[in-house]
PLY file of the C-alpha trace (Angstrom):
ply
format ascii 1.0
element vertex 70
property float x
property float y
property float z
element edge 69
property int vertex1
property int vertex2
end_header
107.87 80.15 97.78
108.38 80.90 101.46
105.43 80.03 103.71
104.02 83.02 105.63
103.72 82.99 109.41
100.29 83.22 111.01
101.62 84.50 114.34
104.62 86.54 115.39
106.41 86.29 118.69
106.60 89.42 120.86
109.91 90.64 119.42
108.84 90.02 115.82
105.53 91.77 116.46
107.29 94.84 117.88
109.55 95.03 114.82
106.59 94.56 112.47
104.60 97.30 114.22
107.59 99.66 114.06
107.78 99.19 110.29
104.01 99.37 109.97
103.85 102.64 111.93
106.39 104.22 109.58
104.21 103.29 106.59
101.05 104.67 108.19
102.76 107.93 109.16
104.22 108.24 105.66
100.81 107.77 104.04
99.25 110.37 106.33
102.02 112.86 105.52
101.63 112.30 101.78
97.84 112.59 101.78
98.05 115.80 103.80
100.71 117.19 101.44
98.44 116.45 98.46
95.48 118.08 100.22
97.52 121.19 100.99
98.89 121.34 97.44
95.37 121.31 96.00
93.77 123.40 98.77
91.52 120.52 99.87
90.37 120.01 103.46
92.79 117.57 105.12
90.07 115.54 106.86
88.16 115.19 103.58
91.33 114.10 101.81
91.98 111.44 104.46
88.38 110.23 104.22
88.67 110.04 100.42
91.91 108.06 100.68
90.33 105.74 103.26
87.31 105.08 101.06
89.41 104.31 97.99
91.90 102.13 99.86
89.12 100.25 101.64
87.42 99.51 98.32
90.71 98.23 96.87
91.23 95.91 99.84
87.69 94.56 99.61
87.85 93.68 95.91
91.52 92.83 95.40
94.19 90.43 96.52
97.75 91.56 97.11
99.30 88.11 97.48
101.37 88.46 94.31
101.45 92.26 94.04
104.73 93.53 92.63
105.98 90.12 91.57
105.73 90.88 87.87
104.21 88.44 85.46
101.11 88.95 83.40
0 1
1 2
2 3
3 4
4 5
5 6
6 7
7 8
8 9
9 10
10 11
11 12
12 13
13 14
14 15
15 16
16 17
17 18
18 19
19 20
20 21
21 22
22 23
23 24
24 25
25 26
26 27
27 28
28 29
29 30
30 31
31 32
32 33
33 34
34 35
35 36
36 37
37 38
38 39
39 40
40 41
41 42
42 43
43 44
44 45
45 46
46 47
47 48
48 49
49 50
50 51
51 52
52 53
53 54
54 55
55 56
56 57
57 58
58 59
59 60
60 61
61 62
62 63
63 64
64 65
65 66
66 67
67 68
68 69
């Protein structure tokens, strides 16, 4: 398995942040769309998402997420 980098150079960091920003914006758009669909306050929906995602990050590892297996 490929070893992960601990640090990115300036160009790699800029590319990473560009990709990361797209993900964040996409999540925000989707959470807002769900809130609107169900007539839920957008800020409350974002807070709910944040709480759930934070809990997942605190209790889970994503090192092998999506790799299949058992």
